[in-house]
C-alpha positions as CSV (number, residue, x, y, z in Angstrom):
1,X,0.1,0.1,0.2
2,X,1.3,3.5,-0.9
3,X,0.7,5.8,1.7
4,X,-0.4,9.3,0.2
5,X,0.8,12.4,2.2
6,X,0.0,16.3,2.2
7,X,2.4,18.4,3.8
8,X,1.9,21.9,5.2
9,X,4.8,24.2,5.9
10,X,5.2,28.0,5.4
11,X,8.6,27.8,4.5
12,X,9.3,27.1,0.7
13,X,12.8,25.3,1.4
14,X,11.5,23.4,4.2
15,X,8.6,22.3,2.7
16,X,10.6,21.4,-0.2
17,X,13.1,19.4,1.5
18,X,10.2,17.8,3.3
19,X,8.8,16.1,0.1
20,X,11.7,15.5,-1.3
21,X,12.9,13.1,1.7
22,X,9.3,11.8,1.7
23,X,8.9,11.0,-2.1
24,X,11.9,9.3,-2.3
25,X,10.3,6.4,0.2
26,X,9.2,3.4,-2.2
27,X,6.1,3.1,0.0
28,X,5.0,6.8,0.3
29,X,3.7,9.4,-2.1
30,X,3.3,13.5,-1.6
31,X,0.0,14.5,-3.2
32,X,-0.1,17.8,-2.2
33,X,2.1,20.4,-0.7
34,X,0.8,23.4,1.1
35,X,2.0,26.8,2.3
36,X,-0.8,28.3,4.2
37,X,-2.8,26.0,6.6
38,X,-5.9,27.7,5.8
39,X,-6.2,25.9,2.4
40,X,-5.5,22.3,3.8
41,X,-9.3,21.5,4.0
42,X,-9.9,22.0,0.5
43,X,-6.2,20.1,-0.6
44,X,-7.4,17.4,1.9
45,X,-10.8,16.6,0.4
46,X,-9.0,16.9,-3.1
47,X,-6.3,14.6,-2.3
48,X,-7.6,12.3,0.3
49,X,-4.2,11.5,1.9
50,X,-3.8,9.2,4.5
51,X,-1.1,11.3,6.4
52,X,-1.1,15.2,6.7
53,X,2.4,16.5,8.0
54,X,1.3,20.0,9.6
55,X,3.9,22.7,10.8
56,X,1.7,24.0,13.6
57,X,3.2,27.6,14.8
58,X,3.5,27.4,18.4
59,X,0.4,29.4,19.9
60,X,-1.5,29.3,16.3
61,X,-5.4,28.7,16.7
62,X,-5.3,28.4,13.0
63,X,-4.0,25.0,12.9
64,X,-6.0,23.9,15.9
65,X,-9.0,24.5,14.0
66,X,-7.6,22.9,11.1
67,X,-6.9,20.0,12.7
68,X,-10.5,19.7,14.2
69,X,-11.9,20.4,10.7
70,X,-9.9,17.6,9.5
71,X,-11.3,15.2,12.1
72,X,-14.7,16.3,10.9
73,X,-14.6,15.9,7.0
74,X,-11.2,14.0,6.5
75,X,-11.6,11.1,9.3
76,X,-9.6,8.7,7.1
77,X,-6.2,11.0,7.3
78,X,-4.0,10.9,10.6
79,X,-2.0,14.1,11.3
80,X,1.3,14.5,12.5
81,X,1.6,18.3,14.0
82,X,5.5,19.8,14.0
83,X,6.7,22.4,16.1
84,X,9.9,23.6,17.0
85,X,9.2,23.8,20.3
86,X,6.5,22.1,22.4
87,X,4.5,23.4,25.7
88,X,1.7,21.4,27.5
89,X,-0.6,23.6,26.6
90,X,-0.1,23.6,22.4
91,X,0.5,19.9,22.7
92,X,-3.2,19.1,24.8
93,X,-5.0,21.7,22.2
94,X,-3.3,19.8,19.1
95,X,-4.3,16.7,21.0
96,X,-8.1,17.5,22.1
97,X,-8.3,18.8,18.3
98,X,-7.6,15.3,17.0
99,X,-3.8,15.3,15.9
100,X,-2.4,11.6,16.2
101,X,1.5,12.2,16.0
102,X,3.8,15.0,17.1
103,X,7.5,15.7,16.3
104,X,9.7,18.4,17.0
105,X,10.9,19.9,13.8
106,X,14.2,19.5,14.5
107,X,14.4,16.1,15.0
108,X,16.0,13.5,12.5
109,X,14.4,13.1,9.3
110,X,14.4,9.1,9.3
111,X,12.1,9.5,12.8
112,X,9.9,11.7,10.9
113,X,9.3,8.9,8.0
114,X,9.1,6.1,10.5
115,X,6.1,8.1,12.7
116,X,4.4,9.0,8.9
117,X,4.1,4.8,8.7
118,X,3.4,4.2,12.2
119,X,0.3,6.7,12.0
120,X,-0.7,5.2,8.4
121,X,-1.2,1.9,10.3
122,X,-3.4,3.6,13.1
123,X,-1.0,4.2,16.1
124,X,-0.4,6.8,17.8
125,X,3.0,8.5,18.1
126,X,5.6,11.5,19.9
127,X,8.6,11.7,19.2
128,X,11.1,11.8,22.6
129,X,12.1,15.5,22.5
130,X,8.3,16.7,22.3
131,X,7.6,14.0,25.1
132,X,10.8,15.9,27.4
133,X,9.4,19.3,26.9
134,X,5.9,18.7,27.9
135,X,6.8,16.8,30.7
136,X,9.8,19.0,31.8
137,X,8.6,22.4,30.2
138,X,10.8,25.4,30.4
139,X,10.5,27.0,34.6
140,X,8.6,30.1,34.3
141,X,11.3,33.2,35.9
142,X,8.0,35.4,37.1
143,X,7.0,36.0,40.1
144,X,2.8,35.8,40.5
145,X,2.4,39.3,40.0
146,X,4.8,39.8,36.9
147,X,2.2,37.3,35.5
148,X,-0.7,39.0,36.6
149,X,0.4,42.1,34.9
150,X,1.4,40.5,32.0
151,X,-2.1,38.2,31.5
152,X,-3.8,41.8,31.8
153,X,-1.3,43.4,29.3
154,X,-2.2,40.2,27.0
155,X,-5.9,41.5,26.5
156,X,-4.1,44.6,25.4
157,X,-5.0,47.2,28.0
158,X,-3.1,50.5,28.5
159,X,-0.7,51.1,31.5
160,X,-3.1,53.2,33.1
161,X,-5.9,50.6,32.7
162,X,-3.6,47.5,33.9
163,X,-2.9,49.4,37.0
164,X,-6.3,50.4,37.4
165,X,-7.7,47.1,37.2
166,X,-5.2,45.4,39.5
167,X,-4.7,48.3,41.9
168,X,-1.4,49.1,41.8
169,X,0.3,52.2,40.9
170,X,1.6,53.2,37.3
171,X,5.0,53.2,38.2
172,X,4.7,49.9,39.8
173,X,3.4,48.4,36.7
174,X,6.1,50.0,34.8
175,X,8.6,48.4,36.7
176,X,6.9,45.3,36.7
177,X,7.0,45.2,32.9
178,X,10.8,46.5,33.0
179,X,11.8,43.5,34.9
180,X,9.4,41.3,32.7
181,X,11.4,42.0,29.4
182,X,14.3,41.8,31.7
183,X,14.0,38.0,32.8
184,X,12.3,36.6,29.2
185,X,15.0,38.7,27.2
186,X,11.8,40.2,24.9
187,X,12.2,43.6,23.2
188,X,8.4,44.9,23.7
189,X,5.5,43.6,25.7
190,X,4.3,41.7,22.7
191,X,7.6,39.5,22.3
192,X,7.0,38.8,26.0
193,X,3.7,37.6,26.1
194,X,4.8,35.6,23.0
195,X,7.3,34.1,24.8
196,X,5.3,33.5,27.9
197,X,2.1,31.7,26.1
198,X,4.8,29.8,23.9
199,X,6.0,28.5,27.1
200,X,2.9,28.0,28.8
201,X,3.1,30.7,31.4
202,X,0.2,32.4,30.7
């Protein structure tokens, strides 16, 4: 049996490399490759793949929604989700949406090929690097109060509204945000929020 695979990856060079590796396997055929995850449901209905290799940008709701849609309309298709960095919250969301496999994007290509075969055979798979990342997530360097400030900032509120919401002085909030940037290595508030979401702190 030839395993029909669709590759979803935004970066053209990486997408081409993944397609080449899979197409080189005698028991696999790359029936489509997609750069925009939003195009996947239509492509999957047309190509009827056994396995979809899906780049799941950490924290991206689009990829999770597409996995759910595939489960509803292409139930015979197994999703192997890829990510550079897994966190408990991202993996749980992908698992709940219906992904059956998880692999780090910096993992060995032969492991990816093996996992595609396992998924086509009806198994669930997770690579050791992803498992370790989820079982041992990065330690959060932020204090509970700093997390509270960052969580409120994630709502898009200006400094004075954050201060009012948390019953803090304007200068205290500014000091907390400065400390957050220093501890996370972020250049601005948005980057700090993304960093915290990526590592599962928010």
